[in-house]
N, C-alpha and C positions, 0 to 999 in steps of 0.2 A: 157242741160248739165247733169242734174240729170239722164236722161235716158241713156246717154253715160256712166256715171260712173257706173250705175247699170249693164249695159251690160258687162263692163270690169270686175267687181266683179264676175259676174256669169261665165265669161270665166275662170277666175282664179280658181274658185271652180271646174269647170269641168276638168281643166288640173290637179289639185291636186288630184282629185278623179278618174282619168282615170286608169283602171285596166284591166288585162286580165282574171280576175276571174269572172265567171258567178255567178248569184245568185242561190244557191243550197238550196233545201228543205231537211232538216235532220229530220228523224222520228225515234223514239225509243220507245220500249215497256216500259222501265223504271219501271219494276215491281218486278224484282228478283235480288238477291244479285249479280249474274253473269249471263249474257246472251250474246249469240253470234249468228249471222246469218252466215251460211256457203254457202248456195246455193240459187240461184234465177232463176226461169223460168217464162214464160208467163202462165197465167191461161186462161182457156176456159170455155164457157158455153155449154149447151147441144146442141146448134145449131152449135157448132164448131167455134164460134167467140171468139176472144181474149177479155177478160173482166177484166183484172187486172194482178196481179203478185202473184205467189206462192213462199214463202220464207221458207227455212228449216234451222234449227240450233239446239241449245240446250240451256237449262236454268239450273240453280242450285237452287233446292228447299232447304228449311231450313233443316239443318242437323237433323237427327233423335235424339230425346232426350229420347226416350223410352228405348233403350238398351245402353245408354251412348256411342254410336258409333261415331267415328270421320269420318266415311265414307261419302264422299260427294255424295249427291243424285242428279246426273245429269239426266236430262230427255230430250227426243227429242221433239222438237216443230216444227210444220208446220203451217204457217199462210197465209191466203189469204188477200191481199189488193186489193180493187177495183180500178177503174180508177181515183177515187178521192183520192187515197192513204189512204183509211180508212179500218180498219180491218173488214172483214165480217164474218170470222170464224177462230177458232184456234183448232188444234188437238195436244194433249200432250200425250206422251207415257213414262211411267217410272215404274220401280219396285224396287225402293230403291237400285239401283245399278248404275254403271257408264254407262248409255246408251248414245251413241253418234251416230249421223247420218253419214253415209259413202257416201251416194249418193242420189240425188233427180232426178227422171226421170218421164216421162209420162208412163201411163199404156195404154193398147190397147185392143180393142175387137177382135173378131174372123175374122174381115175383115181388121185389121190393122189400124183402126181409133182410135184416142185418146179418151179414156173414163174415164180418171181420172189421179191420180198421184201415183207414186211408191216410197216408202221410203225403202232404204236399210240401215240397222243399225246393230250394234253389242252391246252386253252386256258384261261388265267386272265386275269382283268381286275381292276381295282381294286375292283369291286363283288362279285366272286364268286371263290371258290377254283377251282371247276370250272364253266366255261362250257359245255363239252360234251367228249365223248370222240370222237376221229376215227380212222377207219382209212384208210390209204393203201396201195394195192397198186402196187408198181413192177415193171416188166419187168426182164429181165436187163440191159438197157442203160439203165436208170434212167428210163424213160418211165412216166408215170402211167397205170395201167390203170383204176383207179377210186378214188374218194374218197367215203366215206360216214360219216355220223354213227352213233353207237351208238343202236340202236332201243330206247330205254327212256324211260319216262315221267318218271323221276327223273334228277337230275344225278348220274351215277355216274363216279367216277374209278377206272379200272382200274389196279391195282397190279402185276398179273402175268397174262400170257396164255401158255398152254402147249399144244403140239400133243397131240392125242389120236389113237388109232388103233383099228381093229377088231381082233377076235381073230385075223384073218389077217395083221395087221401093216400094214394100209393106212391112211394118214392120212385121217381123216374129219372133222377140224375142230379146234376149240380148246376148252379149259376156261379160265375166268378167274375172278379174284376182284376185287371192287371195293367202294368205300365211298362213301357220301353223308355228308360231314362236317357238313352242316347238321343232319341228323336222327340222326346216329350210327347209321346202318343199313348193314348189310353184305350182300353178294350173292355167290352162286356162279352163274355163267352158262356155258351150253354153246352154242357156235356151230358152224355147219357151215363148210365150206371157203370159202364166200362171205361169211362174217361175218354171216349171218342167225341170230338168236337161236332156238335149238331149245327151250330151257327156261331159267328163271331162278328162283332161290330166294332169299328175302329173310329176314334174321335181324336182330333188333333188339338194341341195346345192346352191339354188338361192333365192333371194327375188325379187318379181316382183313389179315394181314401177308404171308403166303406160302402157296403151294399147290404140291403135287406129286402126280403119279400114284402110286397104290399098285399094285405089280406082283406078279403070281404067274404063274409058267410063261409069261413073256413076254406076258401079257395084263393089261389094266387092270381091276382089280376094285373100284376106288373112288378117292377122293381124300383126301389129308391136308391140313389147313389149320392154320396158326398164327394164333391170334386173341388179341386183347387185350380184356379186360372193361372197359367204360366206367365201372363203379362203383369198382372198386379197382385198376384197371390191371394186374391179374394176367393173365399170359399162359397160354394153354392150347394143347394139341395135340388137334385134333378130327379124326375120321374121318367121311366121308360115303360113301354108296353111289354108283354110277355115274350116278344121277339127281340128285345133290346133296341127298339126303334122308337121314333116319334118322341124325342126328348122334350120334356116340359119343365121349365123352371118353377119350382114350388116356392123357393125362397132364395134370393140372390145376394143377400148380405147377412153373413153370420158373424160380423165383427163384434157384436155385443157378447159373444161367447169366447171364452178362453180355450175351450176344447169342445169337441162334439163327436158323438158316436150314434150309432143306429141300433135299435133293438125291435123285436117283434111286438105286435099288438093284435088283439082279436079283430080290430077294425082299423086298417091303415098301418101305421108304424109309429115308433117312439124315437124322437130326437132327444138326446140328453148329453150332459157334460157339466162343465163348471162355468160360472159367469160372475162378472163384477156388478151386474145390475141388481144388486141386493143391498139391503141395509143391515150391517152387522156391527155389534159392539166391539168385536175383536176380529182381526183378519180382513181380507179384501175380497175373497171369492167364496161362493157356496155352490151347491149343485142345483141344477134345473132339469126338468123333464117336460116335454111337450108331445102330446098325442095328436098327430095329424090323421084324420080319418081317411077312408078310401076315396073321398072326393077332394082330397088335398086341403081340407079345412082344419084349422087349428082347433081341435075339439076341447082340449084342456091344457093348462100349464100349471106346473108346481115348482116352487122355489124353496130351497132349504134355508134354515135360519141359523146354521152353524158354519163357522169358517172351516174350509177344507184346504188341504195341501194340493195345489194344482200340478205339482211335479210328480205326484204318485197316482196310482191306479184309481180310476172310477169306473165301475162296471155294473150294469143293470142285468139282473138275471130273472127271466120269466119263469114262474112256477106253474106247471101245467097239470091238468087232470082231464083225462078223456080228450086229449089233444086241444084243450082250450085253456088259455091262461087264466088262473084264478087270482093271482097277485104277483108282486115283484119283490125281489130283494135288491137293494142298492148298497154296493160296497164302496167305501171311500176312506181316506185318511184325514182325520181332523187336524186342524192347524193350531193346536194348543201347544204349550211348552212341552208337556208330556204327550207327544203324538201317539195316537192309537188308531188302528184300523177299526172301523165301525161298520155295522151292517144294520140297515133299517128296512122294515117292511113298508111297502107302498101299495095301495089299493088300485083297483081298475079305473077309478075316477080321479086318480092322482092324489088321494088323501094319504098323508104321512101317518103311519101307524106306529107301533112300538119298535124301539131299538132292541134287537135281539142279541147283539154281540159286540164286545169290545176286546180287541187284542193288542197288547203292547207290542209295537212294531219297530223299535229302534234299529234293529238289525235286519228286519225282514223287507224284502222287495217282492211283493206279491204280484203275480202275472194273471192268474185265472183262479176260478173257484166254482164249485157246484154244491148243491144242497140235496141230500139224499137220506131219507128215513130220519129226519130231524137232526142230522149231523152235517156240519160244514166241513168241506174238504178244500184246502187252499194250497196252491203251488207257487213257487217262485224261486227266490234265492236268499241265502243267508250271507250277509256281508261281514267281513272282518272289521271290527271297530277301528276308527282312524288312530286312536291312541293306544292300540294294542298290536302285538306281533303274533300272527297266526301262521300255522303250517300251510294254510290255504289262502287263496285270494277270495274265493266265494264258493260256498257249498250250495247244493240243491236244497230246496225247502219243500217238504210235504207235511202240511199241518192238518191234523184231525182234531176237530173241536165239537163237543156236544153243544147243542143250543141251550142256553140258560137265560133266564129272565134277567134283563139289565135294569137296575134301579137308576134311573136318570136323575141326577141331582144338579141343580143350578148352582152357580158360584156362591151366591148369597146364602142359599139354603145349606150348602156344603160347609160354609164357615160357621153357621149357626149350629149345625149338627155337631161339629168338632167341639165348639164351646160347651154345648149341653153335655156331650159325652164326657169331656174333661171334667166338668163339675160333678157329673154322676160318679166317675171313677174316684175323684177326690173324696166324695161323700162316703163311698164304700170303704176306701182305705181308712178314713177317719173313724167310721163305725167299728172297723176291726180293732184299731188302736184303743178306742174308748172301752170296748168290751174286754180287751186284754187287761187294761188298767184296773177295771172293776173286778176282774177275776183275781188279780194280784192283791187288791185291797182287802177283799173278803176271804182270801186264802188263810 
């Protein structure tokens, strides 16, 4: 009888504690007044094997007291975590100005093999938004190989830099977009592997927001750019050839979208973001994806059926094998009362597959993520709750999460499950009481 009762009690505990949330490991530096991680990539050793993660972001050092200045001293930080999620080295760059990281990429040797890490950053002062753009190349062990300024006559702030490759698949450099906010001039630039400018194209009265390679048969045939017109702030989708010339408008009105981003595709590119052009029972926006093929044709479109928070991250991550995309992961934050980060798998034809992850994110501000060996790695910031007093303003976030199956339950089904579970628990407790009374009666 005692064994039976014990089993019933354990069953009740298991039912009450059943959850779709996996156990997550949250790591933070927790050393500076303000700190945030913006980018994450796999790290490599000299043999070319993955041996951890490289994370880039910024920290706020103590304000200078020497000149009674209130200028915040932001500095760029790049950190390596090993496979046990322990810090093996840190690199910090700062000159008592507002230094912020703009991109974190790999660097390459003259054969196109990864030989380190590339930081792209800009410096700001009280007098200028962009003092200059700086490239810093780090070795596998975090040592500076070179530091160089952007070789341009104008002050250009690069907003994205992306690897390019030859028809044979060998990395040959980078393509980037940048803006001069003083003159509202935008640029498309091509660099070699050592960050020397190979060509630069200048276009007036636009702000460039995002860039992606246009792919056909695993070859780069051009570039697609998201840009915003300075006159009416209307956003457009523009295509350039491989020399940054011959702009063609693919789509000149993106007003139906609340946000828009670009991602890779096996043929063409992906445009994605959040939109109000959906029918939802709750909330106003959901996610959308559109695959434009290499002929600029809208090949397929996919719309979500769950409300998402358009003030938080939405990011599409291509999952590759043998240099070809096999499927995608889409990260977003739902717009329910108990907001959670959610990650769903999406197929190559836009089909929405299973949801693989839900993360309670009340205090998390996620900036980037990768997926490696069935483990999710997310980076960003941990914010102090508004109704609490913390010793910090915001801590860096490095979250390591095993992939676990998410049992997706609709609202009505959830209510029914709770009712049935409650009845079941009452029946179990009633059975225990009745059995005890019978035992006392016949004792």
